[in-house]
Backbone bond lengths (Angstrom), bond angles and torsions (degrees), N, CA, C in turn:
res aa  C-N    CA-C-N  psi(-1)  N-CA   C-N-CA  omega(-1)  CA-C   N-CA-C  phi
1 M - - - 1.442 - - 1.527 109.40 -
2 P 1.341 117.76 134.03 1.465 118.82 176.86 1.519 109.82 -67.75
3 T 1.306 116.85 152.09 1.456 119.71 177.99 1.515 112.17 -99.17
4 M 1.370 117.14 -28.43 1.457 118.06 177.42 1.516 111.55 -169.71
5 T 1.325 114.24 159.96 1.454 123.47 167.98 1.520 105.45 -119.44
6 E 1.302 117.98 -170.09 1.462 120.55 -179.54 1.524 111.97 -59.27
7 Q 1.350 117.46 -40.41 1.460 120.73 -175.55 1.522 114.52 -109.52
8 V 1.333 117.62 -12.03 1.460 120.59 -170.87 1.524 111.48 -129.25
9 E 1.338 115.11 133.67 1.463 122.74 173.73 1.535 107.53 -108.91
10 F 1.320 116.73 137.27 1.464 121.26 179.86 1.517 109.37 -107.20
11 R 1.347 114.39 127.51 1.463 120.03 -179.06 1.526 108.91 -159.49
12 A 1.319 116.00 179.40 1.468 120.82 179.81 1.520 110.31 -55.95
13 S 1.332 114.83 137.98 1.460 121.26 -177.24 1.521 110.93 -113.75
14 P 1.339 117.67 141.67 1.465 119.30 173.79 1.532 111.78 -72.06
15 I 1.335 117.59 -15.40 1.462 120.80 177.49 1.519 110.35 -78.98
16 H 1.338 115.95 -55.12 1.464 119.99 -177.97 1.523 109.93 -172.94
17 G 1.310 116.93 130.14 1.465 121.72 172.47 1.507 113.47 50.17
18 T 1.319 114.60 -125.43 1.459 122.34 179.08 1.516 109.09 -98.68
19 G 1.315 116.68 142.31 1.459 121.43 176.71 1.509 110.26 -132.71
20 G 1.318 115.24 168.56 1.455 121.60 176.90 1.518 109.68 -105.57
21 F 1.322 117.11 131.57 1.465 123.15 -176.06 1.527 109.92 -123.28
22 A 1.321 116.12 138.50 1.461 121.62 -179.53 1.526 110.06 -63.98
23 R 1.314 116.26 131.45 1.463 121.18 176.80 1.522 111.58 -85.87
24 E 1.337 115.35 -14.45 1.458 122.15 -178.73 1.525 107.72 -153.35
25 R 1.323 117.48 171.81 1.463 120.05 174.96 1.530 107.45 -65.88
26 I 1.348 116.02 136.22 1.463 120.71 -179.17 1.524 108.31 -124.57
27 A 1.317 115.67 128.73 1.464 122.12 -177.80 1.529 111.33 -81.20
28 P 1.337 116.83 153.33 1.461 120.60 175.20 1.534 111.53 -56.00
29 D 1.327 114.85 150.20 1.466 124.88 -178.76 1.525 113.34 71.67
30 S 1.337 117.57 10.45 1.465 120.61 174.90 1.528 109.67 -84.31
31 R 1.312 115.93 132.86 1.466 120.75 171.88 1.523 107.17 -79.21
32 V 1.338 117.08 126.39 1.463 118.90 -179.83 1.523 112.73 -105.72
33 L 1.319 117.41 -32.96 1.466 121.09 179.83 1.521 109.33 -151.44
34 E 1.326 115.86 147.41 1.455 119.48 168.04 1.522 107.27 -93.88
35 Y 1.317 116.65 134.36 1.469 122.19 176.13 1.524 105.72 -87.18
36 V 1.328 115.93 105.02 1.465 120.85 -175.55 1.521 110.61 -107.68
37 G 1.322 116.00 163.24 1.450 120.17 178.07 1.507 112.34 172.14
38 E 1.309 113.93 -165.92 1.457 121.63 -179.15 1.530 109.35 -88.43
39 R 1.315 116.59 127.48 1.465 122.13 176.42 1.525 107.70 -78.39
40 I 1.344 115.73 120.98 1.466 120.34 -175.28 1.532 110.72 -130.84
41 P 1.351 116.89 150.41 1.471 119.37 176.69 1.526 110.54 -71.12
42 K 1.332 115.78 159.88 1.469 122.10 -176.90 1.528 112.99 -54.24
43 A 1.337 118.04 -41.65 1.470 120.42 -178.44 1.526 110.64 -60.81
44 E 1.319 117.00 -41.99 1.461 120.85 178.09 1.526 110.19 -68.59
45 S 1.319 116.94 -37.05 1.456 121.78 177.32 1.535 110.53 -59.58
46 L 1.317 116.67 -46.92 1.470 120.87 178.51 1.520 111.11 -59.80
47 R 1.336 116.53 -42.03 1.460 120.56 179.54 1.529 110.48 -62.46
48 R 1.319 116.83 -45.51 1.471 120.69 -178.62 1.530 111.49 -68.30
49 C 1.320 116.85 -38.35 1.473 119.72 176.96 1.528 110.04 -63.09
50 A 1.326 117.20 -43.26 1.467 121.63 179.14 1.525 111.22 -63.12
51 A 1.335 116.16 -27.29 1.465 121.08 178.64 1.529 111.80 -85.01
52 G 1.353 117.16 2.32 1.463 120.44 174.87 1.514 116.30 98.20
53 N 1.318 118.25 12.96 1.458 120.40 179.44 1.534 109.45 -80.17
54 P 1.342 118.48 113.27 1.472 120.87 -178.18 1.536 113.90 -92.51
55 F 1.333 118.38 7.23 1.461 120.99 -171.66 1.525 114.15 -102.48
56 I 1.326 117.73 22.11 1.459 121.66 -175.50 1.527 110.88 -95.61
57 F 1.324 115.46 131.26 1.469 123.05 177.43 1.519 109.61 -115.57
58 H 1.326 115.34 140.12 1.459 122.14 174.55 1.527 109.74 -72.71
59 L 1.331 117.09 130.57 1.466 120.62 173.99 1.525 111.31 -103.66
60 D 1.344 115.37 -51.96 1.469 120.54 179.19 1.520 108.13 -159.32
61 D 1.316 117.56 -166.52 1.468 120.62 -176.70 1.519 113.34 -69.44
62 T 1.317 118.34 -15.35 1.457 122.80 -177.07 1.523 113.31 -109.19
63 W 1.315 116.83 -36.32 1.464 122.10 -170.25 1.524 113.26 -121.70
64 D 1.338 114.74 151.35 1.456 124.08 170.13 1.517 107.66 -128.41
65 L 1.322 116.17 172.04 1.460 121.99 179.31 1.521 108.20 -122.81
66 D 1.331 116.84 122.22 1.468 121.71 176.53 1.521 107.48 -94.93
67 G 1.321 116.04 106.53 1.460 121.91 -177.73 1.516 114.52 -86.05
68 N 1.317 118.13 10.47 1.462 121.45 -178.79 1.528 110.56 -83.41
69 I 1.330 115.31 62.47 1.463 121.37 178.58 1.527 108.33 -132.74
70 P 1.335 117.72 150.48 1.470 120.15 -178.66 1.524 113.96 -58.75
71 A 1.327 118.59 -29.36 1.465 121.80 -177.63 1.525 113.16 -77.80
72 N 1.343 118.04 6.95 1.467 121.35 -177.49 1.525 111.63 -115.68
73 P 1.327 118.57 83.85 1.461 119.24 178.96 1.526 112.74 -66.89
74 A 1.333 118.31 -20.19 1.471 120.84 -179.69 1.526 111.23 -61.82
75 R 1.321 118.28 -21.00 1.470 120.46 179.71 1.524 112.26 -65.94
76 F 1.329 117.51 -13.99 1.458 121.28 179.57 1.532 113.32 -86.28
77 L 1.328 117.74 -7.78 1.462 119.19 178.98 1.521 109.33 -71.23
78 N 1.307 116.05 138.24 1.460 122.04 -176.91 1.523 112.34 -91.97
79 H 1.323 113.93 160.54 1.464 122.52 174.10 1.525 109.31 -79.08
80 S 1.335 114.99 149.66 1.459 121.18 169.94 1.520 108.54 -144.09
81 C 1.317 115.64 146.72 1.466 121.11 174.13 1.527 110.98 -76.30
82 A 1.330 117.69 -10.97 1.463 123.90 174.37 1.532 107.38 -133.20
83 P 1.335 116.50 68.74 1.468 120.29 -172.33 1.522 113.43 -71.43
84 N 1.340 115.08 154.64 1.461 120.48 175.57 1.531 111.46 -106.23
85 C 1.337 116.20 1.41 1.460 122.40 177.05 1.517 109.17 -136.62
86 E 1.328 115.48 167.24 1.454 120.69 171.90 1.523 108.63 -141.61
87 A 1.321 114.94 155.15 1.461 120.89 175.13 1.526 107.00 -90.83
88 R 1.330 116.20 125.28 1.463 121.10 179.99 1.523 109.98 -120.07
89 L 1.318 115.23 130.45 1.459 121.51 174.61 1.519 107.22 -88.84
90 E 1.331 116.16 114.59 1.456 122.20 -178.39 1.520 109.28 -131.02
91 E 1.338 115.44 111.30 1.459 121.68 177.58 1.518 112.16 52.75
92 G 1.329 116.18 46.08 1.454 121.25 175.91 1.518 115.29 81.67
93 Q 1.318 117.95 0.64 1.458 122.04 178.06 1.524 108.83 -116.05
94 I 1.329 116.33 146.98 1.457 121.56 176.85 1.520 108.06 -104.08
95 W 1.315 115.64 122.76 1.461 121.91 179.07 1.517 110.16 -115.10
96 I 1.302 116.59 139.58 1.458 122.18 169.71 1.523 105.26 -90.35
97 V 1.350 114.81 118.02 1.459 121.84 -172.86 1.534 108.86 -122.06
98 V 1.318 116.04 133.75 1.461 121.91 178.41 1.531 109.20 -70.51
99 V 1.349 117.07 135.15 1.472 121.10 -178.34 1.531 113.79 -109.50
100 C 1.323 117.06 -11.33 1.455 121.44 175.76 1.531 106.37 -148.25
101 P 1.332 118.48 160.54 1.468 118.19 -179.12 1.530 111.29 -55.39
102 V 1.327 116.14 135.21 1.464 122.86 178.33 1.518 107.26 -118.49
103 E 1.321 115.51 128.52 1.466 120.57 -179.76 1.521 110.91 -87.59
104 A 1.315 116.62 155.60 1.464 121.80 176.50 1.525 109.08 -55.31
105 G 1.310 117.18 133.86 1.460 122.80 179.88 1.514 114.12 91.00
106 E 1.331 118.24 -13.24 1.463 122.03 -179.07 1.534 109.87 -76.67
107 E 1.335 115.39 140.74 1.468 119.44 178.50 1.522 110.07 -74.90
108 L 1.325 115.67 135.11 1.459 122.51 177.06 1.520 108.46 -87.15
109 T 1.323 116.12 128.91 1.459 121.14 -177.49 1.524 109.47 -137.35
110 F 1.340 115.37 158.01 1.455 119.77 173.14 1.517 109.10 -145.48
111 D 1.318 115.58 167.40 1.460 122.72 -179.70 1.526 107.81 -83.18
112 Y 1.324 117.52 118.24 1.457 120.93 -179.93 1.527 112.05 -68.36
113 G 1.311 117.55 -18.72 1.454 120.52 174.11 1.518 115.37 72.26
114 Y 1.330 117.79 26.55 1.465 119.96 179.82 1.523 110.83 -66.66
115 D 1.338 115.91 144.33 1.460 119.05 175.40 1.526 109.00 -76.27
116 L 1.324 116.90 171.91 1.464 120.94 -175.25 1.526 112.98 -61.23
117 E 1.324 116.95 -38.45 1.462 120.12 -178.95 1.523 110.96 -64.14
118 D 1.330 117.24 -48.07 1.461 121.15 -179.73 1.526 112.03 -69.86
119 A 1.328 116.77 -35.05 1.465 121.38 -175.76 1.527 112.08 -58.53
120 Q 1.304 117.41 -34.99 1.468 120.84 -176.33 1.532 112.39 -61.43
121 D 1.329 116.85 -21.78 1.471 121.33 179.45 1.525 113.01 -89.38
122 Y 1.349 117.06 -3.72 1.456 120.22 -173.95 1.528 111.07 -129.96
123 P 1.329 117.82 96.52 1.466 119.72 177.68 1.533 110.43 -65.83
124 C 1.319 115.70 143.45 1.460 120.72 178.07 1.517 108.74 -95.05
125 R 1.328 115.61 139.60 1.462 121.60 178.87 1.529 111.01 -123.80
126 C 1.346 116.39 25.85 1.463 118.65 -174.21 1.528 112.58 -66.41
127 G 1.340 117.67 -29.77 1.450 120.72 176.73 1.513 115.35 76.34
128 T 1.318 119.07 8.32 1.465 120.73 179.29 1.523 110.31 -79.69
129 A 1.312 115.99 161.41 1.464 120.57 177.04 1.525 111.27 -62.84
130 Q 1.322 117.57 -24.21 1.457 122.61 -179.09 1.528 113.16 -89.21
131 C 1.324 118.70 1.26 1.464 122.09 -174.48 1.527 111.14 -59.99
132 V 1.332 115.63 133.87 1.472 121.32 179.37 1.540 111.33 -103.77
133 G 1.326 116.99 3.24 1.464 120.77 173.44 1.513 116.48 91.10
134 V 1.330 117.33 -16.62 1.465 121.53 176.51 1.525 108.23 -135.43
135 I 1.323 115.84 160.56 1.457 120.61 179.33 1.523 108.02 -84.66
136 A 1.326 114.66 88.85 1.463 122.08 -179.10 1.520 109.60 -122.71
137 A 1.323 115.56 151.61 1.454 121.10 177.42 1.532 109.73 -59.71
138 T 1.304 116.01 146.62 1.458 122.68 -179.00 1.527 112.19 -51.71
139 E 1.314 117.12 -35.32 1.468 120.40 -178.10 1.528 112.34 -61.19
140 F 1.343 118.36 -18.50 1.458 121.97 -179.78 1.528 113.52 -99.24
141 H 1.334 118.02 -4.14 1.460 120.45 -173.24 1.526 113.18 -60.52
142 E 1.316 118.41 -45.49 1.462 119.74 -177.69 1.528 110.72 -64.58
143 L 1.323 117.82 -40.54 1.472 121.76 176.60 1.527 110.02 -59.97
144 L 1.321 117.44 -44.28 1.467 120.92 179.58 1.521 111.27 -65.18
145 R 1.324 117.50 -37.80 1.469 120.42 177.33 1.536 110.85 -65.17
146 R 1.341 116.98 -42.27 1.472 120.17 177.67 1.521 110.73 -62.15
147 R 1.312 117.04 -42.51 1.473 120.68 178.81 1.528 110.27 -61.81
148 A 1.326 116.88 -41.99 1.466 120.48 -179.84 1.528 110.47 -64.79
149 R 1.343 117.93 -41.53 1.465 120.73 178.29 1.532 110.59 -63.15
150 T 1.325 116.82 -40.76 1.467 120.93 178.91 1.522 110.33 -62.80
151 R 1.342 117.12 -43.20 1.468 120.57 177.85 1.516 111.19 -62.35
152 E 1.347 117.41 -41.91 1.462 121.84 179.09 1.522 111.13 -63.38
153 Q 1.335 116.58 -43.69 1.468 120.59 179.45 1.515 111.45 -64.80
154 T 1.319 116.46 -39.32 1.468 120.76 177.89 1.517 110.26 -65.43
155 A 1.314 117.18 -41.20 1.466 121.18 -178.86 1.522 112.84 -67.46
156 T 1.344 116.30 -32.89 1.456 119.69 -178.34 1.522 112.58 -95.16
157 G 1.340 117.03 -5.05 1.451 120.76 178.02 1.511 114.20 79.45
158 D 1.321 118.02 13.96 1.493 120.99 179.32 1.505 111.14 -77.66
């Protein structure tokens, strides 16, 4: 496991396993890491995903990127329901880019973008006030919150 890059230190995370932490203040729109890996066709991507590989990124209609390689420290960044980074596909490369000011020592996180079906298998431990309890794409957060409120109302008889 890498221990650091110019802007990121990797160490134990309160969210999960190993995380990446800012070594200095990082301004919005700064690229902090490139998400690198093996370029694989969709059929191979499906096979690896079915085998439990969570490090696959969509590139285009033909190719995906398997980031499960030692040379990819970006794979250690954790998901958050209130992320301070995002993964951006730019000219065939995936960059982890800061979206709001990040202070030195703060954990760098991004939205893994899981669909609702996959999210149910992955509990979220981000601990933010916005946490929806599973690792789901931001676009599903409001739906998940409504479902949780409905379950609570049903349980309490309201």
